[in-house]
C-alpha positions as CSV (number, residue, x, y, z in Angstrom):
1,X,-90.5,1.6,4.5
2,X,-91.3,-1.4,2.8
3,X,-88.4,-2.6,0.6
4,X,-89.1,-3.7,-2.6
5,X,-87.0,-7.2,-3.3
6,X,-86.3,-7.4,-7.1
7,X,-83.9,-10.2,-6.8
8,X,-84.2,-13.2,-5.0
9,X,-82.3,-16.5,-4.1
10,X,-84.5,-19.4,-2.6
11,X,-82.9,-22.8,-1.4
12,X,-85.6,-25.3,-2.2
13,X,-85.6,-28.5,-0.2
14,X,-85.5,-30.7,3.2
15,X,-82.4,-30.4,6.0
16,X,-84.1,-33.4,7.2
17,X,-83.2,-35.7,4.1
18,X,-79.4,-35.2,3.2
19,X,-78.9,-34.0,-0.3
20,X,-82.5,-32.4,-0.1
21,X,-81.0,-29.9,1.6
22,X,-78.3,-28.7,-0.5
23,X,-80.6,-25.6,-1.5
24,X,-80.9,-24.2,1.9
25,X,-77.1,-25.2,2.6
26,X,-76.0,-22.4,0.2
27,X,-78.6,-19.8,1.1
28,X,-77.0,-20.2,4.7
29,X,-73.7,-19.9,3.2
30,X,-75.2,-16.7,1.5
31,X,-76.2,-15.6,4.9
32,X,-73.0,-15.8,6.5
33,X,-71.0,-14.2,4.1
34,X,-73.7,-11.3,3.6
35,X,-72.3,-10.8,7.9
36,X,-68.9,-9.5,6.1
37,X,-70.4,-8.4,2.8
38,X,-73.2,-7.8,2.5
39,X,-75.8,-8.3,-0.8
40,X,-77.2,-5.5,-2.6
41,X,-80.7,-4.0,-0.4
42,X,-82.9,-5.5,-3.5
43,X,-81.8,-9.5,-2.9
44,X,-84.2,-11.2,-0.8
45,X,-82.5,-14.6,0.4
46,X,-85.3,-17.2,1.2
47,X,-86.3,-20.9,1.7
48,X,-88.9,-22.5,0.3
49,X,-89.8,-26.8,1.0
50,X,-90.8,-26.8,-2.8
51,X,-95.1,-26.1,-2.5
52,X,-95.6,-24.8,-6.0
53,X,-98.0,-21.8,-3.8
54,X,-94.6,-20.8,-2.2
55,X,-92.2,-20.7,-4.6
56,X,-94.3,-19.1,-6.9
57,X,-95.3,-16.3,-4.3
58,X,-91.4,-16.1,-4.0
59,X,-90.2,-15.2,-7.3
60,X,-93.5,-13.2,-8.2
61,X,-92.6,-9.8,-9.9
62,X,-89.0,-10.4,-9.5
63,X,-86.4,-9.5,-12.1
64,X,-84.2,-12.2,-11.2
65,X,-85.0,-15.4,-9.3
66,X,-82.6,-18.0,-8.6
67,X,-83.4,-21.5,-7.0
68,X,-81.1,-23.8,-5.8
69,X,-82.4,-27.2,-5.4
70,X,-81.5,-31.1,-5.5
71,X,-82.1,-33.1,-8.2
72,X,-82.4,-37.0,-9.3
73,X,-80.7,-38.2,-12.4
74,X,-80.3,-41.7,-13.7
75,X,-77.6,-42.5,-14.0
76,X,-76.4,-39.8,-11.5
77,X,-73.1,-38.0,-10.8
78,X,-73.4,-36.5,-6.9
79,X,-72.5,-33.0,-7.0
80,X,-72.8,-32.3,-10.5
81,X,-74.9,-29.1,-11.0
82,X,-77.3,-28.9,-14.0
83,X,-77.8,-24.7,-14.6
84,X,-80.8,-24.1,-16.2
85,X,-81.3,-20.4,-17.1
86,X,-84.8,-19.3,-18.7
87,X,-87.1,-16.1,-19.1
88,X,-91.2,-16.3,-19.7
89,X,-91.4,-16.3,-23.0
90,X,-89.1,-19.7,-23.1
91,X,-89.8,-22.4,-21.0
92,X,-88.5,-26.3,-21.5
93,X,-89.1,-28.6,-18.8
94,X,-86.5,-28.3,-15.6
95,X,-84.4,-30.6,-14.4
96,X,-87.1,-33.3,-12.1
97,X,-87.1,-32.2,-8.7
98,X,-86.3,-34.7,-5.7
99,X,-89.7,-33.2,-4.4
100,X,-92.9,-35.0,-5.4
101,X,-94.5,-31.4,-6.6
102,X,-92.9,-28.3,-6.8
103,X,-90.4,-26.3,-9.1
104,X,-91.8,-28.2,-12.4
105,X,-95.9,-27.5,-11.2
106,X,-94.3,-23.8,-10.1
107,X,-93.0,-23.3,-13.7
108,X,-96.4,-24.4,-15.1
109,X,-98.8,-22.7,-12.8
110,X,-96.6,-19.3,-13.3
111,X,-96.6,-19.3,-16.4
112,X,-100.5,-19.7,-16.5
113,X,-101.2,-17.1,-14.0
114,X,-98.7,-14.6,-15.4
115,X,-96.3,-14.5,-12.4
116,X,-93.2,-15.9,-13.5
117,X,-89.8,-13.8,-12.6
118,X,-88.3,-11.5,-15.4
119,X,-85.5,-14.4,-15.8
120,X,-85.4,-17.6,-13.6
121,X,-82.2,-19.3,-13.0
122,X,-81.9,-22.9,-11.5
123,X,-79.1,-24.5,-9.7
124,X,-80.0,-28.1,-9.7
125,X,-77.4,-30.4,-7.7
126,X,-77.4,-34.6,-8.0
127,X,-77.8,-35.7,-5.0
128,X,-76.7,-39.3,-3.4
129,X,-78.6,-39.3,-0.2
130,X,-82.2,-38.4,-0.1
131,X,-82.8,-40.9,3.3
132,X,-84.1,-39.2,6.5
133,X,-81.4,-37.4,8.6
134,X,-79.3,-34.3,8.6
135,X,-75.8,-33.4,6.6
136,X,-75.2,-33.8,2.8
137,X,-73.1,-36.1,1.6
138,X,-69.2,-35.7,0.8
139,X,-70.2,-34.8,-3.3
140,X,-72.8,-32.5,-2.8
141,X,-71.0,-30.6,0.2
142,X,-68.3,-29.6,-1.6
143,X,-70.6,-27.7,-4.1
144,X,-72.0,-25.6,-1.5
145,X,-69.1,-22.9,-1.8
146,X,-69.0,-23.0,-5.3
147,X,-72.6,-22.1,-5.6
148,X,-72.3,-19.4,-3.8
149,X,-69.7,-18.1,-5.6
150,X,-72.2,-18.5,-9.0
151,X,-75.2,-16.6,-7.2
152,X,-73.1,-13.9,-6.0
153,X,-71.5,-13.7,-9.5
154,X,-75.1,-13.9,-11.0
155,X,-76.4,-10.9,-8.6
156,X,-73.7,-8.9,-10.0
157,X,-73.8,-9.7,-13.5
158,X,-77.6,-8.9,-13.5
159,X,-77.3,-5.8,-11.6
160,X,-74.5,-4.4,-13.7
161,X,-76.7,-5.3,-17.2
162,X,-79.3,-3.5,-15.1
163,X,-77.2,0.0,-14.2
164,X,-76.3,-0.3,-17.9
165,X,-79.7,-0.2,-19.3
166,X,-79.4,-3.7,-20.6
167,X,-82.1,-6.0,-19.2
168,X,-80.6,-8.4,-17.0
169,X,-83.1,-11.2,-19.0
170,X,-81.8,-10.4,-21.9
171,X,-78.0,-10.2,-21.6
172,X,-77.6,-13.0,-19.4
173,X,-80.5,-15.4,-20.6
174,X,-79.3,-19.3,-21.8
175,X,-81.8,-21.3,-21.9
176,X,-79.4,-24.3,-21.6
177,X,-79.8,-27.7,-19.3
178,X,-75.9,-28.5,-19.3
179,X,-74.3,-30.2,-17.0
180,X,-71.7,-28.4,-15.5
181,X,-69.1,-27.5,-12.5
182,X,-69.6,-24.9,-11.0
């Protein structure tokens, strides 16, 4: 039997470019946690290099897609998290990704193709180091655990809203580009 996933968590990034690996690091942490406390079977964890086509394929048909990615900001504050929650009916520009092509282009293309998820939550983390090499900077590494907590809480919130018959995209959608401590 083929599993039908309705929630996807996508870690965008390149683990060989230091802080650009924040997305995959959070997804890896969620995988580790799932060994002792499994996520619901409707949740898929995925890594992605940021290619728009792959992002669209991962979130197409989903009720909720959570994307964790590195972001650039000038002036930046490494480790600061920007939270952008949106529905197909309201698409402000996303935070600037650390990839040349990626999230912004995937959103525009998804909208044009009618392939947006019901709700998209972007957690963009300002990085300190994009040079070649492995390992996250201290400030960015300190966000991994709180981001994993935030993603798990978002999954629970969405599933609870759905169980009550309230579309998760309606109850928990906030269209805000806010920097916050997660």
